[in-house]
CHARMM internal coordinates of N, CA and C (Angstrom, degrees):
IC EDIT
DIST 1 N 1 CA 1.4472
DIST 1 CA 1 C 1.5248
ANGL 1 N 1 CA 1 C 108.58
DIST 1 C 2 N 1.3022
ANGL 1 CA 1 C 2 N 117.46
DIHE 1 N 1 CA 1 C 2 N 136.47
DIST 2 N 2 CA 1.4631
ANGL 1 C 2 N 2 CA 121.35
DIHE 1 CA 1 C 2 N 2 CA -177.83
DIST 2 CA 2 C 1.5303
ANGL 2 N 2 CA 2 C 110.57
DIHE 1 C 2 N 2 CA 2 C -87.87
DIST 2 C 3 N 1.3074
ANGL 2 CA 2 C 3 N 115.54
DIHE 2 N 2 CA 2 C 3 N 171.01
DIST 3 N 3 CA 1.4595
ANGL 2 C 3 N 3 CA 121.70
DIHE 2 CA 2 C 3 N 3 CA -178.91
DIST 3 CA 3 C 1.5283
ANGL 3 N 3 CA 3 C 112.35
DIHE 2 C 3 N 3 CA 3 C -88.86
DIST 3 C 4 N 1.3188
ANGL 3 CA 3 C 4 N 117.28
DIHE 3 N 3 CA 3 C 4 N 12.30
DIST 4 N 4 CA 1.4634
ANGL 3 C 4 N 4 CA 119.59
DIHE 3 CA 3 C 4 N 4 CA -175.72
DIST 4 CA 4 C 1.5245
ANGL 4 N 4 CA 4 C 113.15
DIHE 3 C 4 N 4 CA 4 C -79.22
DIST 4 C 5 N 1.2891
ANGL 4 CA 4 C 5 N 117.34
DIHE 4 N 4 CA 4 C 5 N -20.76
DIST 5 N 5 CA 1.4670
ANGL 4 C 5 N 5 CA 120.19
DIHE 4 CA 4 C 5 N 5 CA -173.18
DIST 5 CA 5 C 1.5217
ANGL 5 N 5 CA 5 C 111.44
DIHE 4 C 5 N 5 CA 5 C -112.18
DIST 5 C 6 N 1.3142
ANGL 5 CA 5 C 6 N 115.51
DIHE 5 N 5 CA 5 C 6 N 152.13
DIST 6 N 6 CA 1.4632
ANGL 5 C 6 N 6 CA 120.46
DIHE 5 CA 5 C 6 N 6 CA 176.26
DIST 6 CA 6 C 1.5160
ANGL 6 N 6 CA 6 C 109.81
DIHE 5 C 6 N 6 CA 6 C -81.71
DIST 6 C 7 N 1.3090
ANGL 6 CA 6 C 7 N 115.91
DIHE 6 N 6 CA 6 C 7 N 136.39
DIST 7 N 7 CA 1.4563
ANGL 6 C 7 N 7 CA 121.47
DIHE 6 CA 6 C 7 N 7 CA 177.25
DIST 7 CA 7 C 1.5288
ANGL 7 N 7 CA 7 C 107.93
DIHE 6 C 7 N 7 CA 7 C -91.24
DIST 7 C 8 N 1.3326
ANGL 7 CA 7 C 8 N 119.50
DIHE 7 N 7 CA 7 C 8 N 115.37
DIST 8 N 8 CA 1.4718
ANGL 7 C 8 N 8 CA 120.38
DIHE 7 CA 7 C 8 N 8 CA -177.10
DIST 8 CA 8 C 1.5276
ANGL 8 N 8 CA 8 C 113.25
DIHE 7 C 8 N 8 CA 8 C -66.91
DIST 8 C 9 N 1.3169
ANGL 8 CA 8 C 9 N 117.39
DIHE 8 N 8 CA 8 C 9 N -16.08
DIST 9 N 9 CA 1.4659
ANGL 8 C 9 N 9 CA 119.23
DIHE 8 CA 8 C 9 N 9 CA 179.99
DIST 9 CA 9 C 1.5179
ANGL 9 N 9 CA 9 C 112.03
DIHE 8 C 9 N 9 CA 9 C -88.20
DIST 9 C 10 N 1.3239
ANGL 9 CA 9 C 10 N 117.31
DIHE 9 N 9 CA 9 C 10 N -12.05
DIST 10 N 10 CA 1.4621
ANGL 9 C 10 N 10 CA 120.38
DIHE 9 CA 9 C 10 N 10 CA -178.97
DIST 10 CA 10 C 1.5233
ANGL 10 N 10 CA 10 C 109.88
DIHE 9 C 10 N 10 CA 10 C -83.11
DIST 10 C 11 N 1.3189
ANGL 10 CA 10 C 11 N 116.65
DIHE 10 N 10 CA 10 C 11 N 137.21
DIST 11 N 11 CA 1.4588
ANGL 10 C 11 N 11 CA 122.14
DIHE 10 CA 10 C 11 N 11 CA 179.70
DIST 11 CA 11 C 1.5242
ANGL 11 N 11 CA 11 C 108.49
DIHE 10 C 11 N 11 CA 11 C -71.14
DIST 11 C 12 N 1.3281
ANGL 11 CA 11 C 12 N 117.96
DIHE 11 N 11 CA 11 C 12 N 129.72
DIST 12 N 12 CA 1.4710
ANGL 11 C 12 N 12 CA 119.21
DIHE 11 CA 11 C 12 N 12 CA -179.71
DIST 12 CA 12 C 1.5272
ANGL 12 N 12 CA 12 C 110.91
DIHE 11 C 12 N 12 CA 12 C -66.90
DIST 12 C 13 N 1.3079
ANGL 12 CA 12 C 13 N 115.76
DIHE 12 N 12 CA 12 C 13 N 142.20
DIST 13 N 13 CA 1.4616
ANGL 12 C 13 N 13 CA 121.23
DIHE 12 CA 12 C 13 N 13 CA 179.74
DIST 13 CA 13 C 1.5212
ANGL 13 N 13 CA 13 C 108.99
DIHE 12 C 13 N 13 CA 13 C -83.14
DIST 13 C 14 N 1.3270
ANGL 13 CA 13 C 14 N 115.80
DIHE 13 N 13 CA 13 C 14 N 139.46
DIST 14 N 14 CA 1.4538
ANGL 13 C 14 N 14 CA 121.55
DIHE 13 CA 13 C 14 N 14 CA -179.39
DIST 14 CA 14 C 1.5190
ANGL 14 N 14 CA 14 C 110.30
DIHE 13 C 14 N 14 CA 14 C -97.43
DIST 14 C 15 N 1.3011
ANGL 14 CA 14 C 15 N 115.02
DIHE 14 N 14 CA 14 C 15 N 143.21
DIST 15 N 15 CA 1.4520
ANGL 14 C 15 N 15 CA 120.91
DIHE 14 CA 14 C 15 N 15 CA 175.14
DIST 15 CA 15 C 1.5302
ANGL 15 N 15 CA 15 C 107.63
DIHE 14 C 15 N 15 CA 15 C -79.54
DIST 15 C 16 N 1.3298
ANGL 15 CA 15 C 16 N 118.82
DIHE 15 N 15 CA 15 C 16 N 128.33
DIST 16 N 16 CA 1.4717
ANGL 15 C 16 N 16 CA 120.09
DIHE 15 CA 15 C 16 N 16 CA -179.76
DIST 16 CA 16 C 1.5271
ANGL 16 N 16 CA 16 C 112.90
DIHE 15 C 16 N 16 CA 16 C -58.21
DIST 16 C 17 N 1.3175
ANGL 16 CA 16 C 17 N 117.84
DIHE 16 N 16 CA 16 C 17 N -29.37
DIST 17 N 17 CA 1.4677
ANGL 16 C 17 N 17 CA 120.32
DIHE 16 CA 16 C 17 N 17 CA 178.00
DIST 17 CA 17 C 1.5231
ANGL 17 N 17 CA 17 C 111.07
DIHE 16 C 17 N 17 CA 17 C -65.83
DIST 17 C 18 N 1.3367
ANGL 17 CA 17 C 18 N 117.22
DIHE 17 N 17 CA 17 C 18 N -35.93
DIST 18 N 18 CA 1.4637
ANGL 17 C 18 N 18 CA 120.59
DIHE 17 CA 17 C 18 N 18 CA 177.42
DIST 18 CA 18 C 1.5286
ANGL 18 N 18 CA 18 C 111.01
DIHE 17 C 18 N 18 CA 18 C -66.22
DIST 18 C 19 N 1.3268
ANGL 18 CA 18 C 19 N 115.92
DIHE 18 N 18 CA 18 C 19 N -38.66
DIST 19 N 19 CA 1.4642
ANGL 18 C 19 N 19 CA 120.03
DIHE 18 CA 18 C 19 N 19 CA 179.13
DIST 19 CA 19 C 1.5206
ANGL 19 N 19 CA 19 C 110.60
DIHE 18 C 19 N 19 CA 19 C -64.00
DIST 19 C 20 N 1.3359
ANGL 19 CA 19 C 20 N 116.91
DIHE 19 N 19 CA 19 C 20 N -46.21
DIST 20 N 20 CA 1.4634
ANGL 19 C 20 N 20 CA 120.95
DIHE 19 CA 19 C 20 N 20 CA 179.34
DIST 20 CA 20 C 1.5272
ANGL 20 N 20 CA 20 C 110.53
DIHE 19 C 20 N 20 CA 20 C -63.22
DIST 20 C 21 N 1.3330
ANGL 20 CA 20 C 21 N 116.65
DIHE 20 N 20 CA 20 C 21 N -40.47
DIST 21 N 21 CA 1.4659
ANGL 20 C 21 N 21 CA 120.92
DIHE 20 CA 20 C 21 N 21 CA 179.57
DIST 21 CA 21 C 1.5248
ANGL 21 N 21 CA 21 C 110.65
DIHE 20 C 21 N 21 CA 21 C -61.58
DIST 21 C 22 N 1.3273
ANGL 21 CA 21 C 22 N 117.83
DIHE 21 N 21 CA 21 C 22 N -44.22
DIST 22 N 22 CA 1.4700
ANGL 21 C 22 N 22 CA 121.10
DIHE 21 CA 21 C 22 N 22 CA -179.80
DIST 22 CA 22 C 1.5274
ANGL 22 N 22 CA 22 C 111.70
DIHE 21 C 22 N 22 CA 22 C -70.26
DIST 22 C 23 N 1.3381
ANGL 22 CA 22 C 23 N 117.48
DIHE 22 N 22 CA 22 C 23 N -36.30
DIST 23 N 23 CA 1.4597
ANGL 22 C 23 N 23 CA 119.66
DIHE 22 CA 22 C 23 N 23 CA 176.83
DIST 23 CA 23 C 1.5268
ANGL 23 N 23 CA 23 C 110.35
DIHE 22 C 23 N 23 CA 23 C -64.25
DIST 23 C 24 N 1.3119
ANGL 23 CA 23 C 24 N 117.09
DIHE 23 N 23 CA 23 C 24 N -40.42
DIST 24 N 24 CA 1.4613
ANGL 23 C 24 N 24 CA 121.11
DIHE 23 CA 23 C 24 N 24 CA 178.21
DIST 24 CA 24 C 1.5182
ANGL 24 N 24 CA 24 C 110.55
DIHE 23 C 24 N 24 CA 24 C -65.34
DIST 24 C 25 N 1.3273
ANGL 24 CA 24 C 25 N 116.33
DIHE 24 N 24 CA 24 C 25 N -44.04
DIST 25 N 25 CA 1.4641
ANGL 24 C 25 N 25 CA 120.19
DIHE 24 CA 24 C 25 N 25 CA 179.42
DIST 25 CA 25 C 1.5298
ANGL 25 N 25 CA 25 C 110.72
DIHE 24 C 25 N 25 CA 25 C -62.66
DIST 25 C 26 N 1.3362
ANGL 25 CA 25 C 26 N 116.76
DIHE 25 N 25 CA 25 C 26 N -42.80
DIST 26 N 26 CA 1.4650
ANGL 25 C 26 N 26 CA 120.84
DIHE 25 CA 25 C 26 N 26 CA 178.92
DIST 26 CA 26 C 1.5271
ANGL 26 N 26 CA 26 C 110.75
DIHE 25 C 26 N 26 CA 26 C -62.91
DIST 26 C 27 N 1.3285
ANGL 26 CA 26 C 27 N 116.81
DIHE 26 N 26 CA 26 C 27 N -43.36
DIST 27 N 27 CA 1.4635
ANGL 26 C 27 N 27 CA 120.33
DIHE 26 CA 26 C 27 N 27 CA 178.51
DIST 27 CA 27 C 1.5122
ANGL 27 N 27 CA 27 C 111.79
DIHE 26 C 27 N 27 CA 27 C -62.80
DIST 27 C 28 N 1.3323
ANGL 27 CA 27 C 28 N 116.71
DIHE 27 N 27 CA 27 C 28 N -40.72
DIST 28 N 28 CA 1.4625
ANGL 27 C 28 N 28 CA 120.02
DIHE 27 CA 27 C 28 N 28 CA 178.06
DIST 28 CA 28 C 1.5205
ANGL 28 N 28 CA 28 C 111.38
DIHE 27 C 28 N 28 CA 28 C -65.53
DIST 28 C 29 N 1.3268
ANGL 28 CA 28 C 29 N 116.89
DIHE 28 N 28 CA 28 C 29 N -39.34
DIST 29 N 29 CA 1.4711
ANGL 28 C 29 N 29 CA 120.20
DIHE 28 CA 28 C 29 N 29 CA 177.86
DIST 29 CA 29 C 1.5213
ANGL 29 N 29 CA 29 C 111.24
DIHE 28 C 29 N 29 CA 29 C -62.76
DIST 29 C 30 N 1.3266
ANGL 29 CA 29 C 30 N 117.00
DIHE 29 N 29 CA 29 C 30 N -43.89
DIST 30 N 30 CA 1.4641
ANGL 29 C 30 N 30 CA 120.01
DIHE 29 CA 29 C 30 N 30 CA 179.50
DIST 30 CA 30 C 1.5182
ANGL 30 N 30 CA 30 C 111.01
DIHE 29 C 30 N 30 CA 30 C -63.71
DIST 30 C 31 N 1.3364
ANGL 30 CA 30 C 31 N 116.67
DIHE 30 N 30 CA 30 C 31 N -43.88
DIST 31 N 31 CA 1.4590
ANGL 30 C 31 N 31 CA 119.87
DIHE 30 CA 30 C 31 N 31 CA -179.95
DIST 31 CA 31 C 1.5207
ANGL 31 N 31 CA 31 C 110.53
DIHE 30 C 31 N 31 CA 31 C -61.36
DIST 31 C 32 N 1.3331
ANGL 31 CA 31 C 32 N 116.98
DIHE 31 N 31 CA 31 C 32 N -46.02
DIST 32 N 32 CA 1.4630
ANGL 31 C 32 N 32 CA 120.52
DIHE 31 CA 31 C 32 N 32 CA 179.40
DIST 32 CA 32 C 1.5229
ANGL 32 N 32 CA 32 C 111.94
DIHE 31 C 32 N 32 CA 32 C -64.33
DIST 32 C 33 N 1.3235
ANGL 32 CA 32 C 33 N 116.92
DIHE 32 N 32 CA 32 C 33 N -37.45
DIST 33 N 33 CA 1.4603
ANGL 32 C 33 N 33 CA 120.47
DIHE 32 CA 32 C 33 N 33 CA -178.92
DIST 33 CA 33 C 1.5204
ANGL 33 N 33 CA 33 C 111.25
DIHE 32 C 33 N 33 CA 33 C -64.39
DIST 33 C 34 N 1.3397
ANGL 33 CA 33 C 34 N 117.12
DIHE 33 N 33 CA 33 C 34 N -40.27
DIST 34 N 34 CA 1.4624
ANGL 33 C 34 N 34 CA 119.80
DIHE 33 CA 33 C 34 N 34 CA -176.60
DIST 34 CA 34 C 1.5180
ANGL 34 N 34 CA 34 C 113.60
DIHE 33 C 34 N 34 CA 34 C -88.12
DIST 34 C 35 N 1.3310
ANGL 34 CA 34 C 35 N 118.77
DIHE 34 N 34 CA 34 C 35 N -20.90
DIST 35 N 35 CA 1.4636
ANGL 34 C 35 N 35 CA 119.33
DIHE 34 CA 34 C 35 N 35 CA -177.42
DIST 35 CA 35 C 1.5183
ANGL 35 N 35 CA 35 C 113.15
DIHE 34 C 35 N 35 CA 35 C -112.15
DIST 35 C 36 N 1.3114
ANGL 35 CA 35 C 36 N 118.36
DIHE 35 N 35 CA 35 C 36 N -20.07
DIST 36 N 36 CA 1.4598
ANGL 35 C 36 N 36 CA 121.09
DIHE 35 CA 35 C 36 N 36 CA -177.49
DIST 36 CA 36 C 1.5127
ANGL 36 N 36 CA 36 C 111.72
DIHE 35 C 36 N 36 CA 36 C -104.85
DIST 36 C 37 N 1.3102
ANGL 36 CA 36 C 37 N 114.70
DIHE 36 N 36 CA 36 C 37 N -160.46
DIST 37 N 37 CA 1.4570
ANGL 36 C 37 N 37 CA 121.95
DIHE 36 CA 36 C 37 N 37 CA 178.80
DIST 37 CA 37 C 1.5309
ANGL 37 N 37 CA 37 C 108.73
DIHE 36 C 37 N 37 CA 37 C -90.33
DIST 37 C 38 N 1.3398
ANGL 37 CA 37 C 38 N 118.16
DIHE 37 N 37 CA 37 C 38 N 112.35
DIST 38 N 38 CA 1.4675
ANGL 37 C 38 N 38 CA 119.91
DIHE 37 CA 37 C 38 N 38 CA -176.76
DIST 38 CA 38 C 1.5341
ANGL 38 N 38 CA 38 C 113.00
DIHE 37 C 38 N 38 CA 38 C -61.44
DIST 38 C 39 N 1.3175
ANGL 38 CA 38 C 39 N 117.13
DIHE 38 N 38 CA 38 C 39 N -32.03
DIST 39 N 39 CA 1.4643
ANGL 38 C 39 N 39 CA 119.55
DIHE 38 CA 38 C 39 N 39 CA -179.79
DIST 39 CA 39 C 1.5336
ANGL 39 N 39 CA 39 C 110.82
DIHE 38 C 39 N 39 CA 39 C -65.23
DIST 39 C 40 N 1.3214
ANGL 39 CA 39 C 40 N 117.16
DIHE 39 N 39 CA 39 C 40 N -43.60
DIST 40 N 40 CA 1.4684
ANGL 39 C 40 N 40 CA 120.87
DIHE 39 CA 39 C 40 N 40 CA 178.27
DIST 40 CA 40 C 1.5123
ANGL 40 N 40 CA 40 C 110.96
DIHE 39 C 40 N 40 CA 40 C -65.21
DIST 40 C 41 N 1.3207
ANGL 40 CA 40 C 41 N 116.95
DIHE 40 N 40 CA 40 C 41 N -38.30
DIST 41 N 41 CA 1.4638
ANGL 40 C 41 N 41 CA 120.92
DIHE 40 CA 40 C 41 N 41 CA 178.55
DIST 41 CA 41 C 1.5241
ANGL 41 N 41 CA 41 C 110.57
DIHE 40 C 41 N 41 CA 41 C -64.32
DIST 41 C 42 N 1.3260
ANGL 41 CA 41 C 42 N 117.03
DIHE 41 N 41 CA 41 C 42 N -42.65
DIST 42 N 42 CA 1.4644
ANGL 41 C 42 N 42 CA 120.38
DIHE 41 CA 41 C 42 N 42 CA 178.86
DIST 42 CA 42 C 1.5188
ANGL 42 N 42 CA 42 C 111.23
DIHE 41 C 42 N 42 CA 42 C -64.76
DIST 42 C 43 N 1.3193
ANGL 42 CA 42 C 43 N 117.08
DIHE 42 N 42 CA 42 C 43 N -39.97
DIST 43 N 43 CA 1.4659
ANGL 42 C 43 N 43 CA 119.72
DIHE 42 CA 42 C 43 N 43 CA 178.04
DIST 43 CA 43 C 1.5226
ANGL 43 N 43 CA 43 C 110.76
DIHE 42 C 43 N 43 CA 43 C -63.94
DIST 43 C 44 N 1.3251
ANGL 43 CA 43 C 44 N 116.89
DIHE 43 N 43 CA 43 C 44 N -39.95
DIST 44 N 44 CA 1.4631
ANGL 43 C 44 N 44 CA 120.74
DIHE 43 CA 43 C 44 N 44 CA 178.65
DIST 44 CA 44 C 1.5317
ANGL 44 N 44 CA 44 C 110.61
DIHE 43 C 44 N 44 CA 44 C -63.91
DIST 44 C 45 N 1.3236
ANGL 44 CA 44 C 45 N 117.09
DIHE 44 N 44 CA 44 C 45 N -47.56
DIST 45 N 45 CA 1.4593
ANGL 44 C 45 N 45 CA 120.95
DIHE 44 CA 44 C 45 N 45 CA -178.82
DIST 45 CA 45 C 1.5287
ANGL 45 N 45 CA 45 C 111.36
DIHE 44 C 45 N 45 CA 45 C -67.53
DIST 45 C 46 N 1.3131
ANGL 45 CA 45 C 46 N 116.94
DIHE 45 N 45 CA 45 C 46 N -31.23
DIST 46 N 46 CA 1.4533
ANGL 45 C 46 N 46 CA 121.07
DIHE 45 CA 45 C 46 N 46 CA 179.89
DIST 46 CA 46 C 1.5261
ANGL 46 N 46 CA 46 C 111.87
DIHE 45 C 46 N 46 CA 46 C -64.60
DIST 46 C 47 N 1.3311
ANGL 46 CA 46 C 47 N 116.39
DIHE 46 N 46 CA 46 C 47 N -33.53
DIST 47 N 47 CA 1.4661
ANGL 46 C 47 N 47 CA 120.10
DIHE 46 CA 46 C 47 N 47 CA 179.29
DIST 47 CA 47 C 1.5241
ANGL 47 N 47 CA 47 C 111.65
DIHE 46 C 47 N 47 CA 47 C -64.09
DIST 47 C 48 N 1.3340
ANGL 47 CA 47 C 48 N 117.29
DIHE 47 N 47 CA 47 C 48 N -27.67
DIST 48 N 48 CA 1.4646
ANGL 47 C 48 N 48 CA 121.01
DIHE 47 CA 47 C 48 N 48 CA -177.91
DIST 48 CA 48 C 1.5286
ANGL 48 N 48 CA 48 C 112.82
DIHE 47 C 48 N 48 CA 48 C -100.55
DIST 48 C 49 N 1.3209
ANGL 48 CA 48 C 49 N 117.61
DIHE 48 N 48 CA 48 C 49 N 2.12
DIST 49 N 49 CA 1.4571
ANGL 48 C 49 N 49 CA 121.33
DIHE 48 CA 48 C 49 N 49 CA -175.97
DIST 49 CA 49 C 1.5301
ANGL 49 N 49 CA 49 C 111.07
DIHE 48 C 49 N 49 CA 49 C -83.20
DIST 49 C 50 N 1.3315
ANGL 49 CA 49 C 50 N 114.95
DIHE 49 N 49 CA 49 C 50 N 160.37
DIST 50 N 50 CA 1.4679
ANGL 49 C 50 N 50 CA 119.10
DIHE 49 CA 49 C 50 N 50 CA 177.42
DIST 50 CA 50 C 1.5343
ANGL 50 N 50 CA 50 C 109.32
DIHE 49 C 50 N 50 CA 50 C -81.21
DIST 50 C 51 N 1.3116
ANGL 50 CA 50 C 51 N 116.15
DIHE 50 N 50 CA 50 C 51 N 174.55
DIST 51 N 51 CA 1.4643
ANGL 50 C 51 N 51 CA 121.71
DIHE 50 CA 50 C 51 N 51 CA -174.80
DIST 51 CA 51 C 1.5277
ANGL 51 N 51 CA 51 C 112.14
DIHE 50 C 51 N 51 CA 51 C -62.00
DIST 51 C 52 N 1.3246
ANGL 51 CA 51 C 52 N 118.00
DIHE 51 N 51 CA 51 C 52 N -36.91
DIST 52 N 52 CA 1.4655
ANGL 51 C 52 N 52 CA 121.10
DIHE 51 CA 51 C 52 N 52 CA -179.72
DIST 52 CA 52 C 1.5275
ANGL 52 N 52 CA 52 C 110.83
DIHE 51 C 52 N 52 CA 52 C -63.69
DIST 52 C 53 N 1.3329
ANGL 52 CA 52 C 53 N 116.69
DIHE 52 N 52 CA 52 C 53 N -45.77
DIST 53 N 53 CA 1.4664
ANGL 52 C 53 N 53 CA 119.41
DIHE 52 CA 52 C 53 N 53 CA -179.49
DIST 53 CA 53 C 1.5237
ANGL 53 N 53 CA 53 C 111.75
DIHE 52 C 53 N 53 CA 53 C -68.84
DIST 53 C 54 N 1.3293
ANGL 53 CA 53 C 54 N 116.77
DIHE 53 N 53 CA 53 C 54 N -34.18
DIST 54 N 54 CA 1.4708
ANGL 53 C 54 N 54 CA 118.84
DIHE 53 CA 53 C 54 N 54 CA 175.76
DIST 54 CA 54 C 1.5266
ANGL 54 N 54 CA 54 C 110.45
DIHE 53 C 54 N 54 CA 54 C -65.18
DIST 54 C 55 N 1.3267
ANGL 54 CA 54 C 55 N 117.03
DIHE 54 N 54 CA 54 C 55 N -37.65
DIST 55 N 55 CA 1.4598
ANGL 54 C 55 N 55 CA 120.23
DIHE 54 CA 54 C 55 N 55 CA 177.05
DIST 55 CA 55 C 1.5147
ANGL 55 N 55 CA 55 C 112.22
DIHE 54 C 55 N 55 CA 55 C -64.11
DIST 55 C 56 N 1.3329
ANGL 55 CA 55 C 56 N 116.47
DIHE 55 N 55 CA 55 C 56 N -42.10
DIST 56 N 56 CA 1.4662
ANGL 55 C 56 N 56 CA 119.82
DIHE 55 CA 55 C 56 N 56 CA 176.41
DIST 56 CA 56 C 1.5199
ANGL 56 N 56 CA 56 C 111.06
DIHE 55 C 56 N 56 CA 56 C -62.67
DIST 56 C 57 N 1.3199
ANGL 56 CA 56 C 57 N 116.15
DIHE 56 N 56 CA 56 C 57 N -41.29
DIST 57 N 57 CA 1.4660
ANGL 56 C 57 N 57 CA 119.48
DIHE 56 CA 56 C 57 N 57 CA 179.14
DIST 57 CA 57 C 1.5171
ANGL 57 N 57 CA 57 C 110.87
DIHE 56 C 57 N 57 CA 57 C -63.75
DIST 57 C 58 N 1.3301
ANGL 57 CA 57 C 58 N 116.70
DIHE 57 N 57 CA 57 C 58 N -37.35
DIST 58 N 58 CA 1.4603
ANGL 57 C 58 N 58 CA 119.87
DIHE 57 CA 57 C 58 N 58 CA 179.28
DIST 58 CA 58 C 1.5271
ANGL 58 N 58 CA 58 C 111.25
DIHE 57 C 58 N 58 CA 58 C -64.08
DIST 58 C 59 N 1.3136
ANGL 58 CA 58 C 59 N 116.32
DIHE 58 N 58 CA 58 C 59 N -32.27
DIST 59 N 59 CA 1.4629
ANGL 58 C 59 N 59 CA 119.98
DIHE 58 CA 58 C 59 N 59 CA -178.70
DIST 59 CA 59 C 1.5276
ANGL 59 N 59 CA 59 C 113.23
DIHE 58 C 59 N 59 CA 59 C -86.88
DIST 59 C 60 N 1.3386
ANGL 59 CA 59 C 60 N 117.12
DIHE 59 N 59 CA 59 C 60 N -35.27
DIST 60 N 60 CA 1.4544
ANGL 59 C 60 N 60 CA 119.87
DIHE 59 CA 59 C 60 N 60 CA -167.20
DIST 60 CA 60 C 1.5262
ANGL 60 N 60 CA 60 C 116.59
DIHE 59 C 60 N 60 CA 60 C -116.28
DIST 60 C 61 N 1.3113
ANGL 60 CA 60 C 61 N 118.95
DIHE 60 N 60 CA 60 C 61 N -3.47
DIST 61 N 61 CA 1.4637
ANGL 60 C 61 N 61 CA 120.97
DIHE 60 CA 60 C 61 N 61 CA -173.41
DIST 61 CA 61 C 1.5250
ANGL 61 N 61 CA 61 C 111.07
DIHE 60 C 61 N 61 CA 61 C -65.89
DIST 61 C 62 N 1.3074
ANGL 61 CA 61 C 62 N 115.67
DIHE 61 N 61 CA 61 C 62 N 141.53
DIST 62 N 62 CA 1.4638
ANGL 61 C 62 N 62 CA 122.25
DIHE 61 CA 61 C 62 N 62 CA 178.74
DIST 62 CA 62 C 1.5301
ANGL 62 N 62 CA 62 C 110.87
DIHE 61 C 62 N 62 CA 62 C -74.30
DIST 62 C 63 N 1.3307
ANGL 62 CA 62 C 63 N 115.96
DIHE 62 N 62 CA 62 C 63 N -38.18
DIST 63 N 63 CA 1.4586
ANGL 62 C 63 N 63 CA 120.83
DIHE 62 CA 62 C 63 N 63 CA -176.46
DIST 63 CA 63 C 1.5329
ANGL 63 N 63 CA 63 C 110.50
DIHE 62 C 63 N 63 CA 63 C -87.46
DIST 63 C 64 N 1.3276
ANGL 63 CA 63 C 64 N 118.24
DIHE 63 N 63 CA 63 C 64 N 129.83
DIST 64 N 64 CA 1.4649
ANGL 63 C 64 N 64 CA 120.85
DIHE 63 CA 63 C 64 N 64 CA 179.54
DIST 64 CA 64 C 1.5319
ANGL 64 N 64 CA 64 C 113.03
DIHE 63 C 64 N 64 CA 64 C -60.16
DIST 64 C 65 N 1.3376
ANGL 64 CA 64 C 65 N 117.38
DIHE 64 N 64 CA 64 C 65 N -34.84
DIST 65 N 65 CA 1.4654
ANGL 64 C 65 N 65 CA 119.29
DIHE 64 CA 64 C 65 N 65 CA -179.19
DIST 65 CA 65 C 1.5282
ANGL 65 N 65 CA 65 C 111.18
DIHE 64 C 65 N 65 CA 65 C -66.11
DIST 65 C 66 N 1.3291
ANGL 65 CA 65 C 66 N 117.02
DIHE 65 N 65 CA 65 C 66 N -34.60
DIST 66 N 66 CA 1.4596
ANGL 65 C 66 N 66 CA 120.65
DIHE 65 CA 65 C 66 N 66 CA 177.92
DIST 66 CA 66 C 1.5167
ANGL 66 N 66 CA 66 C 109.78
DIHE 65 C 66 N 66 CA 66 C -68.46
DIST 66 C 67 N 1.3410
ANGL 66 CA 66 C 67 N 117.71
DIHE 66 N 66 CA 66 C 67 N -41.90
DIST 67 N 67 CA 1.4587
ANGL 66 C 67 N 67 CA 121.06
DIHE 66 CA 66 C 67 N 67 CA 177.56
DIST 67 CA 67 C 1.5258
ANGL 67 N 67 CA 67 C 111.06
DIHE 66 C 67 N 67 CA 67 C -62.35
DIST 67 C 68 N 1.3265
ANGL 67 CA 67 C 68 N 116.54
DIHE 67 N 67 CA 67 C 68 N -39.60
DIST 68 N 68 CA 1.4532
ANGL 67 C 68 N 68 CA 120.91
DIHE 67 CA 67 C 68 N 68 CA -179.37
DIST 68 CA 68 C 1.5249
ANGL 68 N 68 CA 68 C 111.88
DIHE 67 C 68 N 68 CA 68 C -66.32
DIST 68 C 69 N 1.3252
ANGL 68 CA 68 C 69 N 117.35
DIHE 68 N 68 CA 68 C 69 N -42.96
DIST 69 N 69 CA 1.4600
ANGL 68 C 69 N 69 CA 120.88
DIHE 68 CA 68 C 69 N 69 CA 179.80
DIST 69 CA 69 C 1.5328
ANGL 69 N 69 CA 69 C 110.59
DIHE 68 C 69 N 69 CA 69 C -69.41
DIST 69 C 70 N 1.3210
ANGL 69 CA 69 C 70 N 116.75
DIHE 69 N 69 CA 69 C 70 N -36.76
DIST 70 N 70 CA 1.4700
ANGL 69 C 70 N 70 CA 120.18
DIHE 69 CA 69 C 70 N 70 CA -179.64
DIST 70 CA 70 C 1.5029
ANGL 70 N 70 CA 70 C 109.50
DIHE 69 C 70 N 70 CA 70 C -67.42
END
COOR INIT
IC SEED 1 N 1 CA 1 C
IC BUILD
């Protein structure tokens, strides 16, 4: 077998820069959640969420404003 094709059984390799970027984003989210206004943080994250997560937020969100935006 040649190296021209992707093997679907092989685990994809991650770029270390992507890992650091996600760790930084996660750390920033945690800091904002515990020190800032959680409602504003949820509204911000909701704008970047996919349709499935917006639907869940519309059904399950604690804050009425988050449910309304979702």
